C-alpha positions in Angstrom: -20.7 -15.2 -10.9 -19.3 -13.1 -13.8 -16.9 -10.2 -13.0 -18.1 -6.6 -13.2 -17.6 -4.7 -16.2 -14.6 -2.9 -15.1 -12.7 -5.8 -13.8 -11.1 -7.8 -16.9 -10.1 -11.6 -16.5 -7.1 -12.4 -18.5 -6.8 -15.7 -17.4 -9.4 -18.1 -16.3 -8.7 -21.9 -15.2 -9.4 -24.5 -17.8 -9.5 -22.4 -20.6 -6.9 -21.7 -23.7 -4.8 -25.0 -23.0 -4.3 -24.9 -19.2 -5.9 -26.5 -16.4 -5.0 -23.9 -13.8 -3.0 -20.5 -13.9 -1.1 -19.0 -10.9 1.3 -16.7 -9.7 0.8 -13.4 -11.7 3.3 -10.4 -12.4 2.7 -7.3 -14.4 4.8 -4.6 -16.0 4.3 -1.8 -18.3 6.4 -1.5 -21.3 8.1 1.8 -22.6 5.3 2.6 -25.0 2.7 1.9 -22.4 1.8 -1.8 -23.5 1.0 -3.8 -20.3 2.5 -7.3 -19.8 0.5 -9.7 -17.7 2.5 -12.9 -16.9 1.6 -15.9 -15.0 2.4 -19.5 -14.6 -0.1 -21.8 -17.1 -0.3 -25.0 -15.4 -0.9 -27.9 -18.0 -2.4 -30.5 -16.5 -3.4 -29.7 -13.0 -3.3 -26.7 -10.4 -0.3 -28.5 -8.5 3.1 -26.3 -8.3 4.8 -28.8 -10.3 4.6 -31.0 -13.6 4.4 -29.2 -17.2 4.2 -25.6 -16.3 4.9 -22.5 -18.9 5.1 -18.9 -18.4 2.3 -17.5 -20.2 1.6 -13.7 -21.2 -1.2 -11.4 -22.3 -0.7 -8.0 -23.7 -2.8 -5.0 -23.5 -2.3 -1.9 -25.6 -5.4 0.0 -24.0 -4.5 0.2 -20.2 -5.8 -3.6 -19.3 -9.5 -2.8 -20.9 -8.7 -5.7 -23.4 -6.1 -8.1 -23.9 -4.8 -9.7 -26.7 -4.2 -13.6 -27.3 -2.4 -16.1 -24.9 1.6 -16.2 -25.7 4.0 -18.7 -24.3 7.0 -16.7 -23.0 8.9 -19.1 -21.5 8.8 -23.0 -21.6 11.3 -25.9 -20.9 9.5 -28.5 -22.8 7.4 -30.8 -20.5 9.5 -29.2 -17.4 8.5 -26.4 -15.2 9.0 -22.7 -16.1 7.9 -20.6 -13.3 7.9 -17.6 -11.0 8.0 -15.0 -13.6 9.8 -11.9 -12.6 9.9 -9.5 -15.2 12.0 -6.3 -15.2 11.4 -3.2 -17.5 14.8 -1.4 -18.4 15.7 2.3 -19.3 16.5 0.8 -22.9 12.8 -0.6 -23.4 14.3 -4.1 -23.0 12.2 -6.3 -20.9 13.5 -9.1 -18.9 12.0 -12.3 -17.5 14.1 -14.0 -14.9 12.3 -17.2 -13.9 13.0 -20.7 -12.3 13.4 -24.1 -14.2 12.7 -27.6 -12.5 12.3 -30.8 -13.9 8.3 -32.0 -14.0 8.6 -34.3 -11.4 10.7 -32.5 -9.0 8.0 -31.5 -6.4 8.6 -29.2 -3.8 8.7 -32.0 -1.2 11.7 -33.6 -3.0 13.5 -30.7 -3.2 13.4 -29.4 0.4 14.3 -33.0 1.3 17.3 -32.9 -0.7 16.1 -35.8 -3.2 16.3 -33.9 -6.5 19.9 -33.4 -8.3 21.2 -30.1 -9.1 20.4 -30.7 -12.8 16.9 -31.5 -11.9 16.1 -28.9 -9.2 15.4 -25.0 -9.2 17.7 -23.4 -11.7 17.6 -19.7 -12.5 17.2 -18.5 -16.0 16.8 -15.2 -17.9 15.7 -14.0 -21.4 14.7 -10.9 -23.0 12.4 -9.0 -25.4 12.9 -5.8 -27.4 9.5 -5.6 -28.8 7.6 -5.3 -25.6 6.9 -9.2 -25.3 5.7 -9.7 -29.0 8.7 -12.0 -29.2 11.4 -13.6 -26.7 15.0 -14.4 -26.9 16.3 -18.2 -26.3 16.3 -18.3 -22.0 19.9 -18.8 -20.7 21.1 -20.5 -17.2 22.5 -17.9 -14.7 22.3 -20.7 -11.9 26.0 -20.5 -11.4 26.0 -16.8 -10.8 23.0 -16.4 -8.2 22.5 -20.1 -6.4 25.3 -21.0 -3.9 26.1 -24.5 -3.5 23.8 -26.2 -1.1 21.0 -24.1 -1.4 17.9 -26.4 -2.1 14.5 -24.7 -2.9 15.0 -21.4 -5.0 12.5 -19.1 -6.2 12.3 -15.7 -7.9 10.2 -12.8 -6.4 6.9 -13.6 -7.5 5.9 -10.3 -9.1 8.0 -7.8 -11.0 11.6 -7.0 -10.4 13.0 -3.2 -10.7 15.6 -1.2 -12.1 17.1 1.4 -9.8 17.4 4.8 -10.8 21.4 4.4 -11.2 21.0 1.3 -13.7 21.1 -1.6 -11.2 18.5 -4.3 -11.7 17.0 -6.0 -8.7 15.2 -9.2 -8.5 14.3 -10.3 -4.8 14.6 -14.4 -4.4 14.4 -16.9 -1.7 16.0 -20.2 -1.0 16.2 -23.1 1.7 19.4 -24.1 3.8 20.1 -27.7 4.1 18.7 -29.1 7.7 20.7 -30.0 10.6 20.0 -32.9 13.2 17.2 -34.8 12.5 15.2 -32.5 10.6 14.0 -33.1 7.3 14.5 -29.5 5.3 10.9 -28.9 5.4 10.7 -26.9 8.3 10.2 -23.2 7.7 13.1 -22.0 9.8 15.1 -23.0 7.0 13.6 -20.6 4.5 15.8 -17.8 3.7 16.0 -14.7 1.3 18.4 -13.0 -1.1 18.3 -10.9 -4.1 19.9 -11.3 -7.5 21.5 -7.9 -9.0 22.9 -6.9 -12.1 24.8 -3.6 -13.2 24.9 -4.3 -17.1 21.1 -4.5 -17.7 21.0 -8.4 -17.4 24.2 -9.4 -19.0 25.8 -10.9 -15.9 24.6 -11.4 -12.4 25.8 -11.8 -8.7 24.2 -12.2 -5.3 23.2 -9.3 -3.0 22.1 -9.4 0.3 21.8 -12.9 1.9 19.2 -13.2 5.0 19.6 -16.6 6.4 18.3 -16.9 10.4 16.9 -20.4 11.5 15.9 -19.3 14.6 12.2 -19.9 13.7 11.3 -16.1 14.1 11.7 -14.3 10.6 12.3 -16.7 7.9 12.1 -14.8 4.6 10.2 -16.4 1.9 8.6 -14.5 -1.4 9.8 -11.2 -1.4 9.0 -7.9 -3.7 11.2 -4.7 -4.0 10.7 -1.1 -4.3 13.0 1.9 -4.8 12.0 4.8 -2.4 12.4 8.4 -3.2 15.5 8.7 -1.0 17.3 6.0 -3.0 16.9 3.2 -0.3 15.5 0.2 -1.7 12.4 -1.4 0.2 11.8 -5.3 0.3 8.7 -6.7 2.1 8.4 -10.6 2.5 6.3 -13.2 3.2 7.1 -14.7 6.8 6.0 -18.3 7.3 7.1 -18.4 11.2 4.8 -17.3 14.0 6.5 -13.9 14.5 4.1 -10.9 15.0 2.3 -11.3 11.9 3.1 -12.8 8.6 5.1 -9.9 6.8 8.3 -8.8 7.5 10.3 -5.6 5.7 14.0 -4.7 5.4 15.7 -1.7 3.7 19.2 -1.4 1.8 21.2 1.7 1.1 23.7 0.5 -1.2 21.2 -0.7 -3.8 20.4 -4.5 -2.5 24.1 -5.6 -1.8 23.3 -5.6 1.9 20.5 -5.0 4.4 20.8 -2.1 7.1 19.3 -4.5 9.4 18.1 -8.2 8.7 14.2 -8.5 8.2 12.1 -7.6 11.1 8.3 -8.2 11.5 5.8 -5.7 9.9 2.8 -6.4 12.0 1.1 -3.1 10.4 0.2 -5.6 7.5 -2.5 -7.8 8.5 -1.9 -10.7 6.0 -2.5 -14.7 5.8 1.1 -16.6 4.8 0.9 -15.4 1.1 2.9 -13.6 -1.3 2.3 -9.7 -1.6 3.4 -7.0 -4.2 4.9 -3.5 -3.4 4.9 -0.2 -5.9 6.3 2.9 -5.2 4.7 5.8 -6.8 6.8 9.0 -7.0 3.9 11.5 -7.7 2.5 11.7 -5.2 5.0 9.8 -3.1 3.2 7.2 -1.9 4.2 3.2 -1.1 1.5 0.8 -1.9 1.3 -2.9 -0.8 -1.4 -5.6 -2.2 -2.4 -8.7 -0.7 -5.2 -10.5 1.1 -6.6 -8.8 4.1 -7.3 -11.3 6.5 -4.8 -12.9 8.8 -5.7 -16.3 8.5 -7.1 -16.8 5.2 -6.4 -16.2 1.6 -9.1 -13.7 1.0 -10.2 -10.0 0.9 -7.8 -8.8 -1.5 -6.8 -5.4 0.1 -4.3 -2.5 -1.3 -2.6 -0.8 1.6 -0.7 2.6 1.2 2.2 4.3 3.2 3.2 7.8 3.3 6.1 7.2 5.6 8.0 4.7 3.3 6.8 1.6 4.9 6.8 2.3 8.4 2.9 2.6 8.9 0.2 1.6 6.7 -3.5 2.1 5.9 -5.9 0.4 3.8 -7.1 2.3 0.7 -9.0 -0.3 -1.4 -10.6 -3.4 -1.1 -11.6 -5.6 -4.1 -14.4 -7.8 -2.5 -14.8 -10.2 0.1 -14.0 -13.1 -2.2 -11.2 -15.5 -1.8 -7.9 -14.1 -3.2 -4.2 -14.7 -3.0 -1.0 -13.8 -5.1 -1.2 -10.4 -6.6 1.2 -7.8 -8.5 1.1 -4.0 -9.0 1.8 -2.0 -11.8 1.7 1.9 -12.7 -0.5 2.4 -16.0 -0.4 6.2 -16.3 -0.4 9.4 -14.1 -3.7 8.7 -12.9 -4.2 4.8 -12.7 -2.6 1.9 -10.8 -3.1 -1.6 -12.2 -3.7 -4.6 -9.7 -3.2 -8.4 -11.3 -4.9 -10.9 -8.9 -5.7 -14.4 -8.2 -9.3 -14.7 -7.0 -12.6 -16.9 -7.7 -16.1 -17.3 -5.9 -15.1 -20.7 -4.3 -11.2 -20.7 -4.4 -8.4 -18.2 -4.9 -7.1 -20.1 -7.9 -10.0 -19.9 -10.2 -9.2 -16.9 -12.4 -6.6 -14.0 -12.4 -8.5 -10.7 -12.9 -6.9 -7.0 -13.4 -8.5 -4.0 -12.1 -8.0 -0.5 -12.9 -7.4 1.8 -9.9 -7.5 5.8 -9.6 -4.6 6.9 -8.0 -6.6 9.6 -6.1 -8.6 6.7 -4.6 -5.2 5.1 -3.3 -3.8 8.1 -1.7 -6.9 10.0 -0.3 -7.1 7.0 2.6 -10.0 5.6 1.0 -11.0 2.1 0.9 -14.7 2.1 0.1 -14.0 1.5 -3.5 -15.3 -1.7 -5.1 -14.5 -3.8 -7.9 -17.4 -2.7 -10.3 -16.2 1.0 -10.1 -14.7 2.4 -13.2 -11.5 4.6 -13.4 
């Protein structure tokens, strides 16, 4: 089945040199260019192996896309979890992780991978809205504590706060105790990476670690609220009320007001989600699958009270769907980049243009074929 005309398909599995495309992220450059990132998985759809971070650019608001580019690669190893951030200078940072091709998540969680081959954190930048990229540099020593095993950035976009600080959420796992292997969900934990000099140096902000099996932070997204607080929304892999949790920071991500707590107002499976704060009007958006127990029904929810309560405002279709990211294209349009397919959520990554009016009127009747 082909996508409706209003939906573009930047990445399709099996095309342009990659067996699979996963983990989308999108930002808008200072001049309006959209940069859509994802993992290009060379040999298979597995989460490890030879994986590059690939990019496509659009200069017409996502109606058409330029050629595939490789934004980050580590030879035959893994470059993954793209977390792009647009700075006030126009520079675009790309924070991501690197690991050896043979370092599967299972081996890392069990502590059977060396620090050199395990999950390490890198950053690079572009000063021409993604046309070219600097060499990547390793910042692992600044943002990963000794003993942490798994490590991932976001996935999705990071943010620069009004005061200039860069905030990139992350997650990690703790070493196990007793007879545990390290694969148990209770060892999932969260943190954020902070930079006060536009990405030159980095340090850890909040660290949320809780091994009681209630809220265990995983893939996390951030948004700056109009009152200056930072809102964090995370995937929760433990059987708390619902599969989402959220938290707030009043000091730019250094600490949390309270640890992550269940956000049962967001019906979702165990999956990544995205958040985007609109300033005009003042609405907080969330995107993710809309079913509780299956990755399908990509849905955008809106909050008029800064994340306390939520209402559905757009449903793409009833197809399988998984990871996503949101971007403000212009005053009247929001973009949604997400994984989907006819029989699997991982067949293609599509881009949809959504009118802001649809997202702020309590709608939800819009469908994928509607043009903005």
